[in-house]
N, C-alpha and C positions, 0 to 999 in steps of 0.2 A: 575222747581227746580233751585235754585241758587247755586253758586259754593260751598259755605261752607257746604251745605247739602249733597254733593256728598258722604260723608263718610257713609251715611245711605244706599248706594247702595250695600255695602258688609258687612262683619263681622267687628264689631268695638269694641270687648271686650277690656277693659283696659289693660289686660296683653299682648295682641297683640300689642297695641300701645307702651307700655314700651319696649318690646323686640325689636321691629322694630327700635325704636328711638335709643336704646343703640347700636345696631349692625351697623346702618348706620351713626350715629353721632360719632362713636368711634374715628375717627381721630381728630375731634374738641375737644372731651372730653380729649383725651390724651394730646393734646397741652395745654389745659387749666390747667390740673392737674400738668403738668411739670412746667408751668409758675408760678403757685401759690405756689408750695411746693419745687421745686428743682432749681429754677433759681435765687435764692437770691445771689447777688454778681456777677452774670454772665452778661456781656455785650453782649446781644443777637446779636446786629448789628456787633460787633467786631468778635464774634465767627462765624457768618455767612460769614464774609469776609475771615477768616482763612480757612473755609471749601471750599469756592469758589476757593482759590488758589490751592487746591489739586485736583480739578475736571478738566476735559478736557475743558469745556467751560461753560459760563453762560446759554447758550441754553440747554445744557445737564442738568444743575441744574433745570431749569424751567420745562423741560419735566419730570424729575424725580419727581418733586413735584406735577405735575398735573395728572400723570398717576393713582395714587391711587383713584382719584375721579371717574374715569371711572368704576373701580371695585365697588365702593360704590354705584354709581348711578344704576348700573346693579343689585346690591343686593337689593336696595330699590324697584326697579321695580318688582323684583322676589317676594319679600315679599308681596307687594301690590296685585299681581296677585294670588299667591298661598295661602298665609296666610289669607289675607283679602278678597280674591276672588272678586277683583274689576278690572276694566279696567284702563290702563294708561291714556286713554282719560278722565276718570272721575277725575283723579288726575291733569289733565292739564287745563280743561275748562268745563264749563257747556253747551257750544255750541255743535252742532252735529259733528263738526270736528274742529281741531286746526286752528285758524285764523292766518295764517303766515303773513298776511298784518299788523296785529297788532305788531307782533314781529319785522318786518322790520321798521315800523314807529317809535317805541320807540327807536330802535337801531339807526336809522338815526338822531333822535332828540338829543340824548345824545352825539353822535359823533359830530354833528354840533356845539352844545353848547360848548363841550370840546375843539374842535379845535379853535373856535373863542375866547374862554376865554384864552387859552394858547397863542394864537397869540397876543392878546392885552397885556397880562402880559409880554411876551417876548419883545414886542416892547417898552413898558414903562420902563423896567429894565432888560436888558440882562446880567447884570454884574455877576450873579451867575449861569448862565445856559450856557453851552458850547455845540456846535455841535460835536458829536462823531460818526457820521454815518459811519458804515462799511457796504457797500452794500451786501457782502456775508453773514455776521453774521446777518444783519438786515433782509435779505430775509429768512434765516432759522428761525429767530424769528417769522416772519409773518406766516410762514407755521405751526410752532408748536402752535402758538396762535390760529389760525383758526381751527386747528384739535383738540386741547385739552382743550381750555378754555370752549367750550360748555359743557364738562363733569363737570368741576369745578362749573360753574355757574348753570348748570342743577341740580347738587346735592343740592346746597344751596337753589335754588328756589323750587324744588320739595320737599325738606325736610322741610324747614321753612314755605314758603308761601303756599305750597301745602299740604303735608301730615300732618304736625303739626297743621296748621291753621284749616284744616277740622276736624281732630279728637279732638282737644281741643274744637272746637265749639260744637261737639256732646256731649262731656263730661261736659262742663261748661254751655251749653245751651244759650250762648250769643256770640256776635261777638267782642266786644271791648277787652275782656280779652285775647282771642287768638291773636288778633292784637298786644296787648301790650307785652304779654309773648314772642311771637316769635321774636318781634323786639328787646327786651332786650337780649334774648339769642343769636340772631344774632350778636349783639354788643359784648356781653361777650365772645363769642367764637372767636372773632377777637382780644381780649385783649392781646394775646400772640404775636401779630405782633410787630416787632422791632419799628415801628412808635410810639407805645404807650410808650415804654421806652424813646424814643427820645423827643416826644412832650408832654408827660404827659397824664393824663386821660381826659384832655379836648377833645382829639380826639374821645373819646367814644361818644360824642355828634354826631359826624359825622356818626359813625358806626350804632348807635341806630336810628339816624334820617333817615339814608338810609333804614334801616329795616322798619321803619314806612312808608316811601314813597312807598316802594315796596309792603308792606302789604295793604296800602290804595288802590293802583292801583288794586291789586288782588280782594279785596272785592267790590270795585266800579264797576269793569269791568267784574266780574264773571269769572275770569280765570287768569292764570299766564303768558299769552302770552306777555303782556306789560312788566311785570317784567323780563321775560327772555331776551327780546330784550334790555332793558335798562341795565341790569346787564352785559350782554355780551359786549355791546358797551363800558361801563365804564371800565371793566377789560381789554379789548383789548387795549384801548388807554393808560391805566395806565401802561401796559407792554411795549408798543411800542413807546410812545412819549418821556417820560422823566423818568429817574431813579435816584437813589442816593445811597450812601453807607449805608444809614440807612433805606431804604425802604424794605418792605416785598418782593417786586418783584425785584429781582436783574437780570436785563436783558441787552442785547446789544441794548438798546433803541436809538432812533435818537439823543436825547439830554440827558445831565447829569447835575443834580443839584450839583454844586461844593462845596457848603457850608458844613462844617464838622458837623454841627448840624442844626436843624430846628430853624428858627427865628420866631419872632412874626408874620411877614407877612405870613409865611407858615401856621401857626396855623389858622390865619384868613381865609386863602384860603380854608381850609377844613371845617371851621365852617360856613362861609358865605353862602355856597350853601344850607345848611339845613334851614337857616332862611329866605333866599330870593329866591334862585333859585328853590328849591323844590316846594314851593307853586305855583310858576309860571308854572312849569312843570305840576302840577296837574290841574291848570286852563286850560292849552292848551289841555290836554287829555280830560278833562271834556267837553270842547266845541266840540272837534272833535267827541267824542263818545256819546255825549248827556247824560252824567251822571245826574241822579236825585235821589231824595229820599235819600240824604246822611245820614240823621239821622238813618233811618231804616237799611241801608246797613252797617253802621259802628257800631251802637249801639243796633240794634234790637236783638230779641231772635232767637234762633236756635231750630227748632223742626222738626219732621218727617212729619209734615202736608204738604200735597200737593204732596207727593212722590207716 
């Protein structure tokens, strides 16, 4: 049995899917509704800065934002086990057990790529990036990130690439529509981030493109292990390497981007990976894990045959 068929292992009535999605995606839905209907005329980045001035520290703000994901991930697991009567393993992988080596490899890959890319960029033009390393605050940031980011990226991966991908596959009887729908939703639910207001909707190419990358990883590899490692490495470094006054992650990172607004080069920096880097990453993974039959795994039909 391949990964997307795992939803057949338990109960998969449409009302169960709708209820579980609404309950576990509530935080994303709330943010999107507020952004669409109540944020007109509000500078989200500026309001975030005002709020930060009232709080004990940026680390407190980060922890406060990440803690709800722990509750929502636990709720998703509970609903999958009790309502759908499925195992968490079936939501994670089609293998007999979770392959942690895959998580570690994809994590290491994106960490290496990100560090090298940042190093090259900083070496070529350090004019708008300053070192702001505070050992104590940075140490606390690392601890919070290692403890709480797994819940945040866990919810997003288990919800979008796991739960939704599998159940949409069962409902729609194909693979490409769940891949497309979950990737677009992944992007849309990030549209309330301050970066969108700063850079414009061009950055949605990055969010949706990242969703497509993670979705392709999941379908080709028959599990979300690679997506989990990649997403965790990406968010961990996004929080700890460099921050800015208009980024969604306001942290005591090692460096700070000092420009008051995103420039053309910044927009290129977030679009270029989708067009160049992501295909290279897929090529590396496909060679390492011997992916084949791309057409069937990405565009084939989904049925209960073989279960």
